[in-house]
C-alpha positions as CSV (number, residue, x, y, z in Angstrom):
1,M,0.0,0.0,0.0
2,L,2.8,2.4,0.9
3,D,4.6,1.7,-2.4
4,F,1.3,2.4,-4.3
5,L,0.8,5.7,-2.5
6,L,4.4,6.8,-3.1
7,F,4.9,5.6,-6.7
8,G,1.4,5.2,-8.0
9,A,-0.5,8.2,-6.5
10,L,2.1,10.7,-5.4
11,P,3.4,11.4,-9.0
12,Y,-0.1,12.5,-10.1
13,V,-0.8,14.5,-7.0
14,A,2.5,16.3,-7.3
15,L,1.9,17.1,-11.0
16,A,-1.6,18.3,-10.4
17,V,-0.6,20.5,-7.5
18,M,2.3,21.9,-9.6
19,L,0.2,22.7,-12.6
20,I,-2.9,24.1,-10.8
21,G,-0.9,25.9,-8.2
22,S,1.5,27.5,-10.7
23,I,-1.3,28.7,-12.9
24,Y,-3.1,30.2,-9.9
25,R,-0.1,31.9,-8.5
26,Y,0.9,33.3,-11.9
27,T,-2.6,34.7,-12.6
28,K,-3.3,36.0,-9.1
29,N,0.2,37.1,-8.0
30,G,2.2,37.3,-11.2
31,F,4.8,39.7,-9.8
32,Q,5.7,37.2,-7.1
33,V,6.6,34.5,-9.7
34,S,10.4,34.9,-9.3
35,S,13.3,33.7,-7.3
36,L,13.0,36.6,-5.0
37,S,16.7,37.1,-5.2
38,S,18.6,38.3,-2.2
39,Q,21.8,39.1,-4.1
40,F,21.6,42.8,-3.2
41,L,21.8,41.8,0.5
42,E,24.8,39.5,0.1
43,G,26.5,38.5,-3.1
44,R,29.8,36.8,-2.5
45,Q,28.6,33.6,-0.7
46,L,25.6,33.5,-3.1
47,F,27.9,33.5,-6.1
48,F,30.0,30.6,-5.0
49,G,27.1,28.6,-3.6
50,S,24.9,29.1,-6.6
51,Q,27.7,28.3,-9.1
52,F,28.5,24.9,-7.4
53,F,24.8,24.1,-7.0
54,H,23.3,25.2,-10.3
55,W,26.1,23.8,-12.6
56,G,26.0,20.5,-10.7
57,M,22.2,20.3,-10.9
58,I,22.0,21.3,-14.6
59,M,24.5,18.5,-15.6
60,L,22.7,16.0,-13.5
61,F,19.3,16.9,-15.0
62,L,20.7,16.6,-18.5
63,G,22.1,13.2,-17.6
64,H,18.8,12.0,-16.2
65,L,17.0,13.4,-19.3
66,I,19.3,11.5,-21.7
67,G,18.7,8.3,-19.7
68,F,15.0,8.9,-20.0
69,L,14.9,9.8,-23.7
70,I,17.5,7.3,-25.1
71,P,18.1,4.6,-22.5
72,S,19.4,2.2,-25.1
73,A,22.2,4.6,-26.0
74,V,23.2,4.9,-22.3
75,L,23.3,1.1,-21.9
76,A,25.4,0.8,-25.1
77,W,27.8,3.5,-23.8
78,N,28.1,1.6,-20.5
79,G,29.0,-1.6,-22.3
80,D,32.6,-0.5,-22.1
81,P,33.8,-0.6,-18.5
82,V,36.0,2.4,-19.0
83,R,33.2,4.5,-20.4
84,L,30.9,3.3,-17.6
85,L,33.4,4.5,-15.0
86,V,33.8,7.8,-16.7
87,L,30.1,8.4,-16.6
88,E,29.6,7.2,-13.0
89,F,32.5,9.3,-11.7
90,S,31.4,12.3,-13.6
91,A,27.8,12.1,-12.3
92,F,29.2,11.5,-8.8
93,G,31.4,14.6,-9.1
94,F,28.4,16.8,-10.3
95,A,26.4,15.5,-7.4
96,L,29.2,16.5,-5.0
97,S,29.3,19.9,-6.6
98,S,25.5,20.3,-5.9
99,L,26.0,19.1,-2.4
100,I,28.8,21.6,-1.7
101,G,26.7,24.4,-3.3
102,I,23.5,23.7,-1.3
103,L,25.5,23.5,2.0
104,L,27.1,26.9,1.2
105,L,23.7,28.4,0.5
106,I,22.3,26.9,3.7
107,K,25.2,28.3,5.7
108,R,24.6,31.7,4.0
109,R,21.0,31.8,5.0
110,L,21.6,30.6,8.5
111,T,24.5,33.0,9.3
112,T,23.7,36.2,7.5
113,K,21.2,38.3,9.4
114,R,20.0,40.3,6.4
115,I,19.1,37.1,4.6
116,Q,17.3,35.7,7.7
117,M,15.1,38.8,7.8
118,V,13.7,38.0,4.3
119,S,13.6,34.2,4.7
120,N,10.4,32.3,5.3
121,N,9.6,28.7,6.4
122,M,9.3,27.4,2.9
123,D,12.9,28.5,2.1
124,Y,14.1,26.0,4.8
125,V,11.7,23.3,3.5
126,V,13.2,23.7,0.0
127,Y,16.7,23.3,1.4
128,A,15.7,20.2,3.4
129,V,14.1,18.5,0.4
130,I,16.9,19.3,-1.9
131,L,19.4,18.1,0.7
132,V,17.5,14.8,1.0
133,Q,17.4,14.5,-2.8
134,I,21.1,15.0,-3.3
135,I,22.3,12.9,-0.4
136,S,20.0,10.0,-1.4
137,G,21.3,10.2,-4.9
138,L,24.9,10.0,-3.7
139,A,23.9,7.1,-1.4
140,V,22.3,5.3,-4.4
141,A,25.6,5.7,-6.3
142,Y,27.6,4.5,-3.3
143,Y,25.6,1.6,-2.1
144,G,24.0,0.5,-5.3
145,R,26.6,1.3,-7.9
146,W,26.1,1.7,-11.6
147,G,23.2,4.1,-11.2
148,S,23.2,5.0,-14.9
149,N,22.5,1.4,-15.8
150,W,19.8,1.2,-13.2
151,F,18.1,4.4,-14.3
152,A,18.1,3.4,-18.0
153,S,16.8,-0.1,-17.4
154,V,14.4,0.4,-14.4
155,M,13.6,4.0,-13.8
156,T,12.9,4.9,-17.4
157,P,10.3,2.2,-17.9
158,Y,8.6,3.3,-14.7
159,L,8.6,7.0,-15.6
160,R,7.2,6.2,-19.0
161,S,4.4,4.1,-17.4
162,V,3.6,7.1,-15.2
163,F,3.3,9.4,-18.3
164,A,1.1,6.8,-19.9
165,F,-1.2,6.9,-16.9
166,N,-0.5,3.3,-16.1
167,P,2.1,3.4,-13.4
168,N,4.0,0.2,-13.1
169,V,4.6,0.3,-9.3
170,D,5.9,-3.2,-9.2
171,V,9.1,-2.1,-11.1
172,I,10.1,-0.1,-8.0
173,A,8.4,-2.1,-5.3
174,Q,10.1,-5.3,-6.4
175,L,13.6,-4.0,-7.0
176,S,16.0,-6.8,-6.4
177,T,19.1,-5.8,-4.5
178,S,21.1,-7.4,-1.8
179,N,21.7,-4.1,-0.1
180,E,18.7,-2.8,1.9
181,M,20.2,0.6,2.3
182,A,20.5,1.0,-1.5
183,L,16.8,0.1,-1.9
184,L,15.8,2.6,0.8
185,M,17.8,5.3,-0.8
186,V,16.3,4.6,-4.2
187,K,12.8,5.0,-2.9
188,T,13.8,8.1,-0.9
189,H,15.4,9.6,-4.0
190,I,12.3,9.0,-6.2
191,T,9.9,10.2,-3.5
192,S,11.8,13.4,-2.8
193,A,11.8,14.2,-6.5
194,F,8.0,14.1,-6.6
195,V,7.9,16.2,-3.4
196,I,10.0,18.8,-5.1
197,I,7.6,18.9,-8.1
198,G,4.6,19.3,-5.7
199,I,6.0,22.2,-3.7
200,I,7.0,24.3,-6.8
201,P,4.1,26.7,-6.6
202,F,4.7,27.5,-2.9
203,T,8.4,28.2,-3.1
204,R,11.1,30.1,-5.0
205,F,11.2,27.0,-7.3
206,V,8.5,28.6,-9.4
207,H,10.9,31.1,-11.0
208,F,12.2,28.5,-13.4
209,L,8.8,28.3,-15.1
210,V,9.2,31.9,-16.2
211,A,12.9,31.9,-17.0
212,P,13.7,34.6,-19.5
213,V,14.7,32.2,-22.3
214,D,13.5,34.7,-24.9
215,Y,16.5,36.8,-24.0
216,I,18.6,34.4,-26.1
217,W,17.0,35.5,-29.4
218,R,15.4,38.9,-28.7
219,K,16.8,42.1,-30.2
220,Y,19.1,44.3,-28.2
221,Q,17.4,47.0,-26.2
222,L,18.4,50.6,-26.7
223,V,18.8,52.4,-23.4
224,I,18.8,56.2,-23.5
225,W,19.8,58.1,-20.3
226,N,17.7,61.1,-19.6
227,W,20.3,62.5,-17.2
228,N,23.9,63.7,-17.5
229,N,25.9,60.6,-16.4
230,K,29.0,62.5,-15.3
231,E,27.0,64.8,-13.0
232,I,25.1,61.8,-11.5
233,R,28.3,60.0,-10.8
234,N,30.0,62.9,-9.0
235,S,26.9,64.4,-7.3
236,R,26.2,64.0,-3.6
237,N,22.7,65.4,-3.9
238,Y,19.6,63.3,-3.3
239,F,18.3,64.3,-6.7
240,P,21.6,64.4,-8.7
241,G,22.0,65.7,-12.3
242,K,19.9,67.7,-14.6
243,S,17.2,66.3,-16.9
244,R,18.1,66.5,-20.6
245,D,15.5,68.0,-22.9
246,F,15.4,66.1,-26.1
247,R,12.5,67.9,-27.5
248,N,14.7,70.5,-29.3
249,N,17.2,67.8,-30.6
């Protein structure tokens, strides 16, 4: 019953909450659909933490995506022991990068008073769930080994059955492994992933749904200053500089 709830019902509950909640939040509070960046309060620790975290997560996401879209290619690549080791060690390294990054970001939020003043409970929930997700992924790689083979041969069929609205819970529930810790970590890793999807509308996660991807191909914007830049730079007045009058130009 627990396996059915976690791997049969939870995926659809998480997806429904994510879709309905994100649409509601965007339509009712569109200006709050952002990462609510605190960079102007503290930038140095944020830079290093976000670099480690985001690059690690991006590469891991791409790896999971490839395993989902073309599992046969992953299994063929892993047919060579050297290539298998290269893939496994690379993935483990990116996971460690994400772990270092999230720990730096947690330290920043817990030790910087200005950041604490703009933090809410959901920020700490996000950190906790991400931490569980990363640590469980590392544990799967350590205790279970050859996670790329396992993902392509077991996880991909399960995820495809979920998208086909016919979840094959038995694939996960009847995993054969001699290591009980590996099995526990696999189930924890999958469950925490669905939890992350479900809490997107209630956290800063929602910002990736409105990422400014169009910036890549949009035309350059022309910015015209209506003030004398030199006077603004050197002025100590509250209202520095003089407005330019372009009407006669």
